[in-house]
C-alpha positions in Angstrom: 114.4 31.0 -18.6 114.2 32.6 -21.8 110.2 33.1 -23.5 108.7 34.5 -26.2 105.8 36.0 -24.8 102.3 34.9 -24.6 100.4 34.3 -27.7 97.6 36.5 -28.4 95.2 33.7 -28.2 96.1 32.5 -24.3 96.3 35.8 -23.0 92.2 35.9 -24.6 91.9 32.7 -22.8 93.4 33.5 -19.6 91.5 37.1 -19.5 87.9 35.3 -19.8 89.1 32.7 -16.8 90.1 35.8 -14.7 87.4 37.5 -15.2 85.1 34.7 -14.0 87.4 34.3 -11.0 87.4 38.1 -10.1 83.6 38.1 -9.1 83.1 38.1 -5.1 83.0 34.6 -3.6 79.6 35.1 -2.6 78.4 35.2 -6.3 81.4 33.2 -8.1 80.1 29.5 -9.5 81.9 27.4 -11.8 80.6 24.4 -14.1 81.4 21.9 -10.5 78.6 20.8 -8.5 80.5 22.9 -5.0 80.6 25.8 -7.5 83.5 27.7 -6.1 87.4 27.2 -5.6 88.7 25.5 -2.0 89.7 27.9 0.1 92.9 26.3 0.7 94.2 26.7 -2.7 92.5 29.9 -3.6 95.7 31.7 -2.9 98.0 29.9 -4.8 95.4 29.8 -7.8 95.8 33.7 -7.2 99.3 33.4 -7.4 99.8 31.1 -10.5 97.2 33.3 -12.3 99.5 36.7 -11.9 102.8 34.5 -13.8 102.6 35.5 -17.7 101.9 32.8 -19.7 100.4 30.4 -17.3 96.4 29.9 -16.0 95.0 27.4 -14.0 91.8 25.6 -15.6 90.7 23.4 -12.8 91.7 22.7 -9.0 91.3 20.6 -5.8 93.0 21.5 -2.4 92.7 17.4 -1.4 89.8 15.9 -0.5 88.3 13.1 1.9 85.2 12.0 1.5 82.7 8.7 1.6 81.6 7.3 -2.0 78.8 5.0 -3.0 79.9 3.0 -6.0 77.3 3.6 -9.4 75.6 0.9 -10.6 78.7 -0.2 -12.8 80.9 -0.3 -9.6 82.7 2.7 -10.1 85.8 2.6 -8.9 86.3 5.9 -8.1 84.6 9.4 -7.6 87.3 11.4 -8.6 85.9 11.4 -12.5 86.0 14.8 -14.6 82.4 16.2 -14.2 81.7 17.6 -17.5 78.8 20.7 -18.1 76.3 19.6 -21.0 77.7 22.6 -22.8 80.6 22.7 -24.0 79.9 19.4 -25.2 83.9 18.8 -25.1 87.2 18.9 -22.8 88.4 20.5 -26.6 85.8 23.3 -26.5 86.6 24.2 -23.0 89.8 24.5 -23.3 89.4 26.5 -26.7 86.8 28.9 -25.4 89.0 29.5 -22.1 86.6 28.1 -20.2 87.2 25.8 -16.7 86.8 22.0 -17.2 86.4 21.3 -13.7 87.6 17.8 -11.7 87.1 16.9 -8.4 84.4 19.5 -6.9 81.5 18.6 -5.1 79.2 19.7 -2.4 81.0 19.1 1.3 79.5 17.4 4.0 76.1 15.1 4.5 74.4 17.6 2.3 75.6 16.2 -0.8 73.8 13.0 -0.7 71.9 13.7 -3.4 74.6 14.6 -5.9 75.5 12.3 -8.6 77.6 12.2 -11.6 78.3 9.9 -14.4 81.9 8.2 -13.7 84.2 8.4 -16.7 84.9 5.4 -18.3 82.5 3.4 -15.7 78.9 2.4 -16.0 76.0 4.0 -14.1 76.2 6.6 -11.1 77.9 7.2 -8.1 76.9 9.6 -5.8 78.8 11.3 -2.2 77.7 10.8 1.2 80.1 12.9 2.8 82.8 15.4 1.4 85.4 17.9 2.6 88.4 20.0 1.5 89.9 20.6 5.0 91.6 18.2 7.6 87.9 16.6 9.8 87.5 17.1 13.1 86.6 13.6 14.9 83.3 14.2 16.9 83.6 13.7 20.8 82.3 10.3 21.5 79.3 11.5 23.8 77.7 7.5 24.5 75.1 8.1 21.7 74.9 8.0 17.5 74.5 11.7 17.9 78.1 12.7 17.1 79.4 9.3 15.9 81.2 9.5 12.5 78.9 7.2 11.7 76.0 9.6 11.3 78.5 12.0 9.6 78.9 9.4 7.2 75.3 8.6 6.5 76.0 4.5 7.3 74.1 2.5 9.5 76.1 0.9 12.4 76.3 -3.0 11.7 77.9 -6.1 13.0 80.5 -6.1 10.5 78.7 -9.3 8.7 77.5 -9.7 5.3 74.6 -12.2 5.0 74.6 -14.7 2.6 71.0 -12.9 1.3 72.9 -9.5 1.3 75.6 -10.0 -1.4 73.1 -9.6 -4.5 72.9 -6.1 -6.0 75.3 -3.8 -3.5 77.2 -0.8 -4.0 80.4 -0.6 -2.1 81.0 2.6 0.0 84.3 3.7 0.3 86.3 6.1 2.4 88.9 7.9 0.5 91.7 10.3 0.6 93.1 12.3 -2.6 95.7 15.0 -2.4 95.8 18.3 -4.2 95.3 18.4 -8.3 95.6 21.1 -10.2 95.4 21.9 -14.3 97.5 24.8 -15.4 97.2 26.0 -19.0 100.4 26.9 -20.3 101.0 29.7 -23.4 103.5 26.9 -24.4 105.4 24.5 -24.1 108.1 26.9 -22.6 105.9 28.2 -20.1 104.4 24.5 -19.5 108.3 23.2 -18.4 109.0 25.2 -15.3 105.2 24.0 -13.9 106.2 20.5 -14.8 109.7 20.9 -13.1 108.6 22.3 -9.8 105.4 20.0 -9.5 108.1 16.8 -10.1 110.6 18.7 -7.5 107.8 19.1 -4.9 106.5 15.3 -5.2 103.7 15.6 -7.3 105.5 12.5 -9.3 102.5 11.6 -11.3 102.9 15.3 -13.1 102.5 15.9 -16.4 101.4 17.6 -19.7 98.0 16.3 -20.6 97.6 18.2 -24.1 100.4 18.3 -27.0 98.1 19.7 -30.1 100.2 22.5 -29.5 102.9 21.1 -31.5 101.0 21.0 -34.6 98.4 23.9 -33.7 99.8 27.5 -33.2 96.0 28.3 -31.1 96.3 25.2 -29.0 97.9 26.0 -25.2 99.2 22.7 -23.4 97.8 21.9 -20.3 99.8 20.9 -17.3 98.5 18.3 -14.8 99.7 18.7 -11.3 99.2 15.4 -9.6 100.1 12.8 -7.0 98.6 9.3 -6.0 100.9 8.4 -3.6 99.5 9.8 -0.7 95.8 8.6 -2.0 93.9 6.0 -0.1 91.1 3.9 -0.1 89.4 1.5 2.3 85.8 -0.3 1.8 83.6 0.8 4.8 80.3 -0.5 3.6 77.8 -1.3 1.4 74.3 0.0 0.0 71.5 -1.9 -1.0 68.0 -1.7 -2.6 65.5 -3.9 -0.5 62.0 -4.2 -2.5 59.5 -5.8 -0.5 55.6 -6.2 -1.1 53.0 -4.0 0.8 50.4 -5.6 2.4 47.5 -6.2 -0.2 43.8 -4.5 0.9 40.7 -5.1 -1.2 40.8 -2.0 -3.0 44.1 -2.3 -4.1 46.8 -4.1 -5.8 50.1 -5.2 -4.3 52.7 -2.9 -4.6 56.2 -2.6 -3.9 58.2 -1.1 -1.2 61.7 0.1 -1.7 64.1 0.8 0.7 67.8 2.0 0.3 70.2 0.6 3.1 73.5 2.3 3.5 75.0 -0.2 6.2 78.6 0.1 7.4 80.9 -3.1 7.9 83.4 -1.6 10.2 83.5 0.1 13.5 83.4 3.5 14.8 87.3 3.0 16.1 88.3 1.8 12.3 86.7 5.1 10.9 88.2 7.2 13.4 91.8 5.7 12.6 90.6 6.4 8.8 90.4 9.9 9.5 93.2 10.3 11.8 95.6 8.9 8.6 93.7 11.0 6.1 94.6 14.0 8.5 98.2 12.9 8.6 97.9 13.2 4.6 96.7 16.6 4.5 99.5 18.0 6.7 101.8 16.4 3.6 99.6 17.3 1.2 100.1 21.1 2.7 103.8 20.8 2.4 104.1 19.2 -0.8 102.0 22.2 -2.0 104.2 25.0 -0.8 107.5 23.2 -2.1 105.2 23.1 -5.4 104.4 27.2 -4.9 108.2 28.6 -3.8 109.6 26.5 -6.2 107.3 27.5 -9.6 107.6 31.2 -8.4 111.4 30.7 -8.3 111.4 29.1 -11.9 109.5 31.8 -13.1 110.8 34.3 -11.8 113.4 34.4 -14.9 110.5 34.9 -16.8 109.7 38.2 -15.9 113.3 39.3 -15.7 113.6 38.1 -19.3 111.0 40.1 -20.3 107.4 39.0 -19.1 105.2 41.8 -17.9 104.9 41.8 -14.1 101.8 44.4 -14.3 99.5 41.4 -12.9 101.5 40.8 -10.0 99.6 41.5 -6.4 100.5 44.5 -4.7 103.8 43.7 -2.0 104.7 40.8 -4.5 108.5 39.7 -4.3 110.6 38.0 -6.5 111.9 34.8 -4.8 115.6 35.4 -5.7 115.6 39.2 -4.6 113.7 38.1 -1.0 116.8 35.5 -0.7 119.6 37.9 -1.6 117.7 40.5 0.8 117.5 38.0 3.9 120.5 37.1 3.5 122.0 40.8 3.4 119.8 41.1 6.6 121.5 38.4 8.4 125.1 39.4 7.7 123.7 42.7 8.9 122.8 41.5 12.3 125.9 39.6 12.8 127.9 42.1 12.1 126.2 44.5 14.6 126.3 41.8 17.3 129.9 41.2 17.0 130.7 45.1 17.1 128.1 45.6 20.0 129.9 42.7 22.1 133.5 44.2 21.1 132.7 47.4 22.7 131.1 45.7 25.8 134.1 43.6 26.3 136.6 46.5 25.7 134.5 48.7 28.2 135.3 46.3 31.1 138.9 46.1 30.0 138.9 50.2 30.6 136.9 49.9 33.6 139.4 46.9 34.9 136.5 44.8 35.6 138.4 42.6 34.0 140.4 39.6 36.0 144.3 38.7 35.1 142.7 35.2 34.6 140.5 36.0 31.8 142.8 38.2 30.3 145.2 36.0 30.1 142.3 33.3 28.3 143.1 32.7 24.5 147.2 34.1 24.8 149.6 31.8 24.1 151.9 30.2 26.8 155.4 32.0 27.6 156.8 30.6 30.4 
C-alpha cells in the first residue's frame, strides 16, 4: 500500500498521546475510572502506535462485568465515559487526547463507581469487573469463596415477590469482547486497519469520523469491535427498601433506607456464566492475534513505500520478511536432512551392511 506521509497535525496529536503513554505504569493515568491501559492489550497498542499514520485513542481488552442498571434502566454498561474537560469528543480528538471507553475499576472495589450512560437516564454502577478470564473460587461449603460474594449478591430463592416488583434495578452479568479506537492520519492509513479488523472477525468495525473529507486537519477514527461474542444475562435485582425508624418521645419519625442486591440465580448458574465467558475470552484472544498479524502484514507495505520505521521497537521484523526467512530456513533444514540420510545410506552400502533384499527395493522387475 502506498500512502502520503502522515500530516503534521496528526503527528502532533500522536506525539501527545505517546507522551502520555510513555510514563511508567505506576504513574500513568488516563480519563477512565480505571486509569490505565489493560495489561492484555498493552503490547498490541505499542505495536499499533509504532506504525506510521496510526495511534490508539481508547481500548479495552475484553471484560467480564456484573452491572446494576441506572434509574432509567440503562441497558448496558458499555457507555463512553467522558471527562469534564474537554467537553466533547471532537475537542478530545482535535487536541490529541484520549476519549476513553470501557474502562473501570476491577474487582468488587468498583462498587461505588458510577457513570452517566450515553443516551440513558440516570446512572448505573459496576459490582464487579475483570479484563481477563476469571478463576472460579473453590466451593468450601460456605459463602466465603462463592461467586455471589465476589459479585456483591445476596443469595435468594429465585423468586420475585409481588411487593418487590416496584422500583427495582436489574443486575446483569456481561461479557464484552475487545474494542479499539484507532486514529489514522488519512483514509489511506485507515483502510488497512479496517481490512485487518473485518478479516480477523471484528465484523462490526467501521470508520466513525469522516470529517476528514471536508476538513484537512481532521483525522478518521477506526472502531475495531464485534458484538458476536458478547452476551448478557439477568442474574439479580437491586431494591431500595425504606422503613420507618422506631419513634421516641424526643424525636420525630425518620425513615431508614436499605439497599438490597439480591440474586435470582444459583451459584451453579453463575459458574456456568463465568465458564462460558472464559471460553469467549479465548476466542477473543485468537481474534486479537489475527488482527495483529494481518495489520502488521498490510502496513508493512506502507513502511517499504517510504514510511518511517524509526519508531519501531527493537527486534521488530517485517511480517513478509519473516515469512520468507522461515521458508528459507525450512528448505535448508530439509536439504541438510536429505543429505545426511543419503550419506548414512551410502555408508551402509559401502560397508556391506545392506542385504540383497534391501538393495532390490525399488528396482524394476527384470525377470
